[in-house]
C-alpha positions in Angstrom: 14.4 28.3 15.1 16.8 27.2 12.3 16.3 25.9 8.8 17.4 22.3 7.9 20.7 22.7 7.5 21.3 24.5 11.0 21.3 28.3 9.5 18.8 30.4 11.4 16.3 31.8 9.9 16.1 34.6 7.7 19.7 34.2 7.1 20.8 34.1 3.3 22.2 30.6 2.5 24.8 29.9 0.2 23.3 29.0 -3.5 25.5 25.8 -2.7 23.4 25.4 0.5 20.0 25.9 -0.9 21.7 23.3 -3.6 22.8 21.1 -1.0 19.1 20.9 0.4 17.4 20.7 -2.1 19.2 17.6 -3.3 18.1 16.2 0.5 15.3 16.9 0.5 14.7 14.8 -2.8 16.5 11.8 -2.3 14.5 11.7 0.9 11.5 11.6 -1.4 13.0 8.8 -3.4 13.5 7.0 -0.5 10.5 7.7 1.2 8.7 6.5 -2.9 11.0 4.0 -2.7 9.6 2.2 1.2 5.7 3.2 -0.5 6.3 1.5 -3.0 8.0 -2.0 -0.7 5.2 -1.9 1.7 2.2 -2.0 -1.0 3.6 -4.9 -2.8 4.8 -6.5 0.6 0.6 -6.5 0.9 -0.2 -7.4 -2.8 1.5 -10.6 -1.7 -0.1 -11.1 1.9 -2.9 -11.1 -0.4 -1.3 -13.6 -2.9 -0.3 -15.6 0.1 -3.6 -15.9 1.9 -5.3 -17.1 -1.4 -2.7 -19.7 -1.9 -3.1 -20.6 2.0 -6.9 -21.4 1.0 -6.8 -23.1 -1.8 -4.2 -25.1 -0.4 -6.8 -25.4 2.7 -9.7 -26.1 0.0 -7.2 -29.1 -1.6 -6.9 -30.1 2.0 -10.4 -30.7 2.9 -11.3 -32.4 0.1 -8.5 -35.1 -0.1 -8.6 -36.1 3.4 -12.3 -35.8 4.6 -13.1 -37.7 1.2 -13.1 -40.9 3.2 -14.4 -40.2 6.8 -17.2 -37.4 6.4 -18.5 -39.0 3.7 -18.9 -42.2 5.5 -20.6 -41.0 8.4 -23.0 -38.6 6.4 -23.6 -41.8 4.4 -24.4 -43.9 6.9 -26.2 -41.0 9.3 -28.7 -40.7 6.2 -29.2 -44.2 5.8 -30.2 -44.2 9.8 -32.6 -40.4 9.2 -33.9 -41.1 6.1 -34.0 -44.6 5.3 -32.8 -43.7 2.1 -31.0 -46.5 -0.2 -27.3 -46.5 0.6 -25.8 -45.7 -2.1 -28.3 -42.5 -2.7 -26.6 -41.5 0.8 -22.8 -42.0 -0.5 -23.6 -39.8 -3.6 -25.2 -36.9 -1.1 -21.7 -37.2 1.1 -19.9 -36.7 -2.1 -22.0 -33.6 -3.3 -21.9 -32.2 0.3 -17.9 -32.8 0.4 -17.9 -31.0 -3.1 -19.9 -27.6 -2.0 -17.9 -27.3 0.9 -14.3 -27.7 -1.1 -15.6 -25.2 -3.8 -16.7 -22.9 -1.2 -12.9 -22.4 0.1 -12.1 -22.8 -3.9 -13.8 -19.6 -4.3 -12.2 -17.5 -0.7 -9.2 -18.8 -2.7 -9.9 -17.0 -6.0 -11.1 -13.6 -4.2 -8.5 -13.6 -2.7 -6.5 -13.6 -5.2 -8.0 -11.0 -7.6 -7.7 -8.7 -4.7 -4.3 -8.9 -5.0 -4.3 -9.3 -8.9 -6.0 -6.1 -8.9 -3.6 -4.1 -6.5 -1.6 -1.7 -8.6 0.6 -0.2 -5.3 4.1 0.1 -7.2 1.5 0.9 -10.5 0.6 4.1 -8.2 4.2 5.1 -6.9 5.5 5.4 -10.5 2.4 7.3 -11.0 3.2 9.9 -8.5 7.0 9.6 -8.8 6.5 10.8 -12.6 3.7 13.3 -11.1 6.5 14.6 -8.5 8.9 15.4 -11.3 6.3 17.1 -14.0 5.6 19.4 -11.2 9.7 20.2 -10.2 10.0 20.6 -14.2 7.8 23.2 -13.8 8.9 24.3 -10.9 9.6 28.3 -10.9 11.3 30.6 -8.4 9.0 32.9 -6.6 10.1 35.8 -7.1 11.7 37.9 -3.7 10.4 41.3 -2.6 13.1 43.9 -2.8 14.1 45.3 1.0 15.3 48.4 1.0 19.1 48.9 2.1 20.1 48.7 5.9 21.3 51.3 5.7 18.1 53.1 4.9 17.0 53.0 9.0 13.3 54.2 9.1 10.4 52.6 10.4 8.7 50.9 7.9 12.2 49.6 6.3 13.0 48.2 9.6 9.5 46.3 10.0 9.9 45.1 6.4 13.0 43.4 7.3 11.4 42.3 10.4 9.0 40.3 9.2 10.5 38.9 6.6 12.9 37.3 9.3 10.1 35.7 10.9 
């Protein structure tokens, strides 16, 4: 088993190696945080796009369906109920407005979800928290190992445990 810089486990690393390893890990952490922010931003944009599509669909339905649906519904109501033709056209128009309002409400809900998405803000808060933890981090105290000249079984066992 070896460390990320391919030095064997248990081997003493120099301060330069430790610093290089810490720098590489911090760089990887920052890159991962940026990738997370991009992914969350992409999700928020996708939600906004879905809301836009729903609103455009509502407008499209309202514009193109009014002439055809109004005539068909009005004449159908007139034949089915025997109401005056004017009232039938009015009821037909009300049905089209209700469909458009329903699609507009769906679009509004998607816009609200996109606006509530706090992807980049979450990542920024996480990055600040990580930086705060790293600033307050103190090195762990290292245990004193017996000198190599001391070949007693307890000393050999202590060195063996520390290197595994």
